C-alpha positions in Angstrom: -28.7 4.6 6.5 -26.3 2.1 5.0 -26.8 -1.6 4.7 -23.7 -2.2 6.9 -24.0 -2.3 10.6 -21.8 0.2 12.5 -23.5 -0.9 15.8 -20.2 -2.3 17.2 -18.6 1.1 17.0 -21.7 2.7 18.7 -21.6 0.1 21.4 -17.9 -0.3 22.1 -16.7 3.2 21.2 -19.5 5.5 22.5 -17.3 8.6 22.0 -17.5 7.9 18.2 -21.3 7.4 18.1 -21.9 10.7 16.2 -19.0 10.1 13.8 -20.4 6.5 13.2 -23.8 8.0 12.5 -22.3 10.4 10.0 -20.3 7.6 8.3 -23.4 5.4 8.3 -25.5 8.1 6.6 -22.7 8.8 4.1 -22.4 5.1 3.3 -26.1 4.9 2.7 -25.8 7.5 0.0 -23.0 5.7 -1.9 -23.4 3.6 -5.0 -21.3 0.8 -3.4 -21.7 0.5 0.4 -19.3 -2.4 0.8 -16.1 -0.7 -0.3 -14.8 2.9 0.1 -11.6 4.9 0.2 -10.4 7.0 3.1 -9.8 9.8 0.6 -13.5 10.0 -0.3 -14.6 9.8 3.4 -12.3 12.8 4.2 -13.4 14.7 1.1 -17.1 14.2 1.8 -17.3 14.3 5.6 -14.6 16.8 6.6 -17.2 19.6 6.7 -19.1 17.7 9.5 -16.3 15.7 11.2 -12.8 16.6 12.2 -10.0 14.7 10.6 -9.3 13.1 14.0 -12.9 11.9 14.3 -12.7 10.4 10.8 -9.3 8.8 11.6 -10.6 7.4 14.9 -13.7 6.0 13.3 -11.9 4.3 10.4 -9.4 2.9 12.9 -12.2 1.5 15.0 -13.7 -0.2 11.9 -10.4 -1.9 11.5 -9.8 -2.7 15.2 -13.3 -4.2 15.6 -12.8 -6.4 12.6 -15.5 -4.9 10.5 -13.4 -4.1 7.5 -10.2 -5.3 5.8 -7.9 -2.6 4.6 -5.7 -2.6 1.5 -4.2 -0.3 -1.0 -4.9 0.3 -4.7 -3.8 2.6 -7.4 -6.0 5.4 -8.7 -5.8 6.0 -12.5 -6.0 9.4 -14.3 -9.8 9.1 -14.4 -10.1 8.5 -10.7 -10.9 4.8 -10.9 -9.2 2.1 -8.9 -7.0 -0.2 -11.1 -4.9 -3.2 -10.6 -4.7 -5.6 -7.7 -4.8 -5.0 -4.0 -1.7 -4.5 -1.9 -1.1 -5.0 1.8 1.1 -1.9 2.1 1.8 1.2 -0.1 5.4 0.1 -0.4 4.3 -3.1 -2.3 2.8 -1.0 -5.1 5.0 -0.8 -8.3 6.1 2.5 -9.7 4.1 2.0 -12.9 0.5 0.8 -13.5 -1.9 0.4 -16.4 -5.3 2.0 -16.6 -8.4 0.3 -17.9 -7.3 1.1 -21.5 -3.8 -0.4 -21.1 -2.1 2.9 -20.9 0.9 2.9 -18.6 1.3 5.7 -16.1 3.7 6.5 -13.2 2.4 5.8 -9.7 3.3 8.3 -7.0 1.9 8.6 -3.5 -1.0 10.8 -4.6 -2.2 7.9 -6.8 -2.4 5.4 -3.9 -5.7 4.9 -2.1 -6.4 3.3 1.2 -9.4 1.1 0.6 -11.8 -0.2 3.3 -13.9 -3.2 2.5 -16.6 -4.5 4.8 -16.1 -8.1 5.8 -19.2 -10.1 4.9 
């Protein structure tokens, strides 16, 4: 189980209880439990949850005020780089990786990030 409480989802959205349990278990297995991308959740949980269940659970996290959501750029190595943006449209067309190398940013390099509110 994760260190973050998904109890509000279980209580207020009982139809998402199983999905919240799956997400909770997944979070517990992650190196960082306070921040994650929707891309990784879909990749790792789509074999046990439908895309709709994942979407609804992530949306519930947001609606219940458990997370803040922002967007970041993914570099060629798969790491998040640069600052946080409120919308994908705010992200510049070029970014620099951790080594200072500039690369072009397209939609496939934009990650939706969820960060638990402390």
